[in-house]
N, C-alpha and C positions, 0 to 999 in steps of 0.2 A: 570128281572125288575130292580133290583139294578144295574146290569151291564149297562142297557140302561140309567139310571139316571146319572151314572158316565160319560157315553159317552157324554150325552148332556152338562153336566157341563164342560167337557174337551173341547168340541167344542166351547161353549160359552166363556170360558177363552181364547181359541186360537184366537177367533174373536176379543176379546178386545185387546189382545197383538198385533194383526196385524192391529188394527184400525189406519187409517191415522190421524195424529195429527199435522203434520208440513208441511209447504210449503218451498221447496228449490228453490231459484232463482239461477240456475247455471250461472256462468259468464265465462265459458271457451269459446274458439273460435268457436267450432263446434255446441254447443247446444243452446246457447242463441241467439235468433233472434233479440232482441233489447236491447243491453247493456245499452244504455243511459236511456231509460224509466224504466229499472229495478231499477235504483237509485231513480227515481221518485216514484215507487211503495213502496220502502223501506221507503222513507221519508213520504209518505202518511200514511203508517202504524204507524210510530212513532207519527205522528200528531194526530192520532186517539187512541193513548195510547196503541197500541199493543206492545208487546215485540219483539225485533229483535236482531239477532246476525250477525256479519260480520266474515265470516270464511276466515281468511287471508291465501292466498296461496292455498286454497282448491278450485280446479276447477276454477281458475282465480279470486279468491276472491268473492265467492258466498255469498248469503244472506239467512239466516234461519229465517222464519217467522212462527207464529202459523197458523194452518189451520182454516180458517173461509170462509164461502161462499162469503162474500162481497170482501175478498182479491182475491179469485179465479176469481170472476166476474171482478174485476178491472184489473187483469192481462190479461184477455181475451180481455177486451175493449181496453187496451193500447198495445196489441200485444207483451206481455212479456212472454217468455217461463218459465214454472214452472213445478216442479215435486212434487207429493204428496208422502210423506214418513211416515213410521210408527214410533212409539216410539223406536222400536228396531233398525230401520235403522238410526234414529237420534243419538241413543246411540253409534252405531258402528262408525258413522262419527266423533263424538266428541272424542271417544277413539283413533281413528286414528290421529286426530289433536293433542291430548294431548301427543302422544308418543314422547319421547325425540329425536327419530331418524328422526322425521318429522319437517321440517321448516314451521310449521303452527301454528295458534293460533285462538281461538275463542274470539272475542271481543264483549261485550254487548253494544248495542246501546240504550241509555236511553231516549233521548228527542230530538225532532226535533228542530234544532237551528233556531233562528230568523235571517233572512238574509236581509242585506241591500246591494244595489248596488249603488256606487257613480257614478252618471251619470247626465248630464244636462237635464232639462225638454225638452220634445219633441224629445229626441233621440230615434231612432228606435231600436227594439230588435236586429237587425242584425248588429248594429254598434259596438257591441263587442261580443266576443265569449261566455262570461259567461252569459250575458243576453239572448242570443240566446239559449243556451243549457238548462238554467233554464226554459225558456218558453216551449221548446220542451219536457223536462222531466216532465213538469207540477209541478215544485217545486216553491212554492210561495215566492215572495221577494218584498221588498219595495224600490223604487227608491228615493234616497236622494241626495242632493247636498250641496253647500257651506252654505246656510242659516241653514239647519238642523244640519250640522256638527258643525258650530260655536255656535249654541244654545244648544249644548250638547245632542242632540237627539241620538247620538251613543250609549248612555247608554241603549237604548231600544233594542239593537241588540247583537247577539253573534258572527256574522260573517259579514265581510265587504269585498266587492270586489272593486278594482280599475283597470281600463283598460287603454285605449288609452288616457292618461291624461298628462298634463304638470303642475307640481307643482312649476316650476321655474318662471312663469310669462312671458315666451317667446313665448306663443301661438303655442306650438308644433314645433317651429323652421321651420314653413311653410313659412316664410317671402319671401325667394327668389323665390319660385315657385308660390305662391298664393297671394302675397300682393295686387294685383289689382283685385282679384276675389271677387264677391259680398259676398259669404259665409264667406270668411276670414275677410273681413271688418266688416260684421255684427257680427260675433263671437267676434271680438276684442272690438267692441262697447258694446256688451252685457256684456262682462267680466268687462269692465271699469265701466259700470253702476252698476253692482252688487257690485264691490269693494267699490264704493262711498256709495251706499246704506248701506253697512255693516260697514262703518266708516273708510275705508282705502283710502289713497291717491294714492296707486298704486296696480295694480293687483298682482304683485309679492309679496307684503306684505300680501295681503289677502290670496293668495294661500299658502304662508309660514305659516300663522296662521292655515289654514286648515290642512296642513301637521303635524303641532304640535299637533293639536287635535286628529288626527288619531294615531299619536305616543302615546299619552296618553291613547287612547282606547286600544291599544295593550298592553302597560305596565300594564294597569289595569286588563288584563285577556281576552281581545278580540282576535279573530282570523282574520287575514288580508290575503287576497289573491290578488296578483297583477300580471298583464300581460302587455306586450308590453312596452310603454314608461312610464307607471305609476311606473314601477320598479325603473329605474335609476333616473328619474326626482324627485321621492319621496325622495330618499336618498340624491340627490344633494341639494334639498330644505332644508333638515334637516342639512346638513353640512354647508350650506351657510346662516344659520339663522342669520339675522342682517347684512348681507353683500350684497351690490348691485352688482349683476353679470349681469344685463340686460343693453343692449345698448339702445341708444336713440330712435330707431324706435319701441322699445317695451314699454318703460316707460317714454319717454320724456326727459331723461337726460343721461349723460354718465355713464358707469359703474364705480365702485370704483377702484382706482388704486391698482395694484398688488393683485387683489382679490384672485388669486389662492393660495397664501401663507396664506390666512386668513380662508381657509376651516378647519372646525373642524370635523375630521373624527370620533371622539368619539360619535358624535351625530347620525351618520348614522346607519342603521340597518345591511346591508349586505356587503357594499363595503368600501374599504379603498384606500388611496393614488391615487385616480383617478385624471386625468387632465381634466379640463373643456375645451370644444370647444368654443373658443372666437369669431370665425367668425359668425356673425349673419346670413349670407347667407348659412351656412353649415347646412344641415338637420341632425344634430347630437348634443347631449348634452355633451358627454364626451367620453373618451376612455374605459369606461365600456362596451359599446356595441361593438359587433364583426361584425356588418353588413358589413361595408366597408372593413374589413380585411378578409372576408370569400372568399375562393376559393373552394367552395363545389358545384359540379354539382348537379342539381335538382334530378337526378335519384339516386344519392348516398347520399342524404341529409337525414340521419337518426340519431337518438340519442338513446343511450342505458340507460335503467333504472338500477340503482344500486340494488343489492340484499342485503337485511338486514335480520337479525334474527327476525322472527315474534314473538318469545317468549321473547326475550330480548329487542328488539327495535320495538315495535308495531307501534309507531308513523310514522316513515319513511316507514315501511311496509304497513301501511294503505294508505299513500299518493302515493305509487308506485304500488298499486294493478292494475293488467291488465291481458289480455289474451295473451300478448306478451311483451317481454322486449325490443324489437326494435320498436321505434316509428318514424313515418315519420316526417321529419323536416318541418318547415314552417317559413316564414320571418315576419318581422314587423319593425316599426321604431326602436324598440329595439328587435333584433332577438335573441341574446345570450349574455352571460357574459364572460368577460375576467377573466379566472380562477385565474390569479395572483393578481387580485384586490379584491377577495372575502375574507372576514375576516375568521380567522382560526376557530372561533366558529360556523360558518355557515356550514351546511351539504349540500354537492353537491349530488343530487339524480339522475341527468340525464346528460350525457355528449355526445358530438359528437366526436367520436374517430379520425376522419380525421384531425381536427385542435385543439383538446383539449379544446374546449369551453364548458362552463357549460350552460345547458338549463333550469335546474329545480333545485331550491335550497330551503332550509328550515332552519329556525332559531327560537330561543326563545328570547323574549325581555320582561323583567320583568315577569309578570305572564301570558303573552300572547304569541302567536306564529304568524309567518308570513311565507308565501310561495311566491316566485317569479318564474314566468314561462315566458320564453322569447318567443316572437312572437305574432302575432295578431290573427290568426284564424287557428286552427290545420288542417282544410281541405281546406284551400285557400293558396297555397304556397307563392304567392307574392301579398298580398292584396293591391289594389290601391284605391285612393279616387274615389268614384263613382261606384265601382264595385258592381254587383248584390249580394244579400245576399246568403250565403251558405244554401242549402236545406238539413237539417239534416236527413230527411227521406232517403236520399241517402247515409248517413254516420252514420247510427244508431248504428254501432258497432265500431266507431272510437276510437282507443287507445289514441290519443291525447286529445279528448274530455273527455275520461274517467278520465284522470288526474285531470281535472277541477272538475268533480263531486266527486272524492275522497276527495278533499278539502272541498267541500260543506258538505259532510256527516261526515267528520272527527270530528267536534265539538260535535257530538251526542254521541261519544264513551266515555265509562267510562275510565278515564285516568290512564295510568301507566307511571312511570317516564322514560324519555328518557335516555338510558345508553350509546349511541354512543359517 
């Protein structure tokens, strides 16, 4: 009788110790059927005040969540692969990660960041890759533009995205190809109307003021992520603050004499010593961009993610989490960055080995951080005006899109000091 009682107690204790109490979202190449929506599940959990951990370099940067029926259900609805693990299995994983011999780390995710996307009203979700993937992953965001930025509404957000934008007031340098096309004429008119409404005599002045507000947002502790032409045009606008670099077809009067010598590179975030493209008919802002200098065949256009110490450098490790270190290249108005023009305090996280260009860079400014990612759409090699939108159901495991979502989730992490 006593023997039976002990047997029952032993079985009961064994069942408790083996009880499933965690959900693992594996992020390796073979197990996860929808990498992009896995980020959305993790964000959804944080938004509902569940605890979460990001297991850096463990099975492609997996996510560890508490076991709850509503989380399981949400994973099934969204088509995200998950594994139920016990307390003992969770402890074994964390012990493996904490081993000094493993380049892994467990990072606590604390709170879902409030996300803003800088985009004009009426822009479609597929007009930029970040809006597209946020919508696909079901991560909530608010679209804001110049009025909101200039009225200090950035204070409401933790994370800001800039995409195919021109902060120099030259309308994307589309003049040569599209000056007589209705959409270009309409966009130019709308921008001029907006500048006047906000109290500026020129679009370049108004866009410069927006760039300065975004600069202040980052310095104050915000996170900024930029792609395509928003990367170099933002830095150019900061360096050209107070200097007229626009020709008459853009702002009605000639540019300032010898404006190149008046650039203040101490104002820019990532780039130094760049030379502006003076010709208005040239679809380029400066020599920062590598698009016209590239001789990389499409089938060989890949870039490599740098490997960082997850325990000592968790920030770049988070930003580079992926199921592969080799990412397919893609073009944009700004495709990649001239490595010789990148400031020494900016971290290069992805490079194309064939021509030494930088594709993916990160830095700190004041209390905040920024990431610049070259190219327009990670799954559209050479995006053209009017091209159909990318269907992300066909690219749900895209390594290039994963880099975007690393940046989206990154502000949720409990911070450790960058040591690189």
